[in-house]
C-alpha positions, 0 to 999 in steps of 0.5 A: 539527495535521495529525499529531493529525488523522491519529492520531484518524483511524487510531485511530478506525479501529484500534478497529473493525478486526479483527486481520488475522494475514496472508492466506496460507500462504507455505510453501516448495514443491517438486515432482518431475518424472519424464522418460521413462526414470523419472529424477526431479528436484526442481524448486524453486518457492521464491520465496526461492531465485528472488529470491536466484538473480536478485539482485534483489527487484523491488517493484511500486509506484505514486507515493504519498507517504509510502510510495513516491516519488522524491527530487530525485535519482530515488531511491525513498524513503518508509516502504514503500521504505526497508523494502523495501530493508532486507528485500532487503538481509537476503535478500542481494539489491537491492531494484528498484522497478517502477511498475505499473498498480495495477489489474493488480497481480496479473497483474504479480505472476503473470507475474513481472513484479514479485516483490511488491506493496509500496505501501500496499496495503489488505488488502481480500478481493479482494487476500486471495483473489489473494495470499499477504500478510504481517501487517498493519503499518499502520493506514490509512483512505480519506478525502475530499479537497476544496478548502479554501474549501469544506470547511465544507460537506463534513463528513459522509458524506450530504454528499459523496455528490453530488460528482463524484470523481476515485479511482485505478483498482482502490483502496480509494478506488474501493470506497468511492466505489462504496459511496456510489453517487457519480460518479467518474472513474478515474485512474492513481494517487492523485497524479493524483486529487489533480491533478484536485481541484486543477485543478477537473476533479473535485470531490473525491478519495478517497485514503489518510490517510497520503498526504493527511497528507503531501500536503495542506494547509499547507507542501504542494504542495496548500496549498489542499486539505483532507481532511474525512471519514473513510470507513473504517478499513483495514489495509496488508499486503504481497502475494506470489505464492500459496504463496510462502515470502517471506511467512514471511520478511518476517513474521519481518523485520517482527517483527525490525525492530519490536523492534530499533526499526528499523521505527519509525525508518523511520516517524518519518522519513516521519511515519507513526509513529502508524499503525504496528501492533505486530509 
């Protein structure tokens, strides 16, 4: 039932969402510098060369099941994590995962603390103006989370406007709550937002539908919570520094892995196959 409900939300969103073909150029760049003697030397600004030289692709993430989360051994797994590992391997490097403050993701990227933001990131205008992004690879929606025993009271947008929400700072969910004009508290990540509702500190949360399907309801850690209203439709992309030549590399990797079935196989492992966008 949860899978069918998620699929209905995603299909409804996909019908109204415009097709995104990426949000930046992603061409390899080089600059030439001249010293006092007139000699010139090429100084590469290629992200690909930078990553391959240091041997790691540092991936900026938050705790976000089923996209990026840790198993019992402390290893980062999930659809995005597994895809990032496979992409890094294709470049001849290792993926290294770095938990970041989501609100500071652009600063982390530009400061080279991380090389890529790959964490179920919604392709908003703010994101696409600050980063060079890949083609969209996954459909999503922002959904309202409430305690199961009061869910029947909150089945449409108007009914939830008076609730007090917990939302991840700087997230697409926060934007939706702001649009509602509702009261909200900013928290570190979506997992914390769920904890706030479970503890009764907040009436509701707004999180990604993919996370809701994995973490809320029967058989999960939050069996007493459920998701009701879908507030929007959106698509996920991966973000790199402006001018990064890794954008084209990842777009090519997405297409190859979609065509050979690798992307869908990984998606099925984490139950997100209904949301995958054809490449």
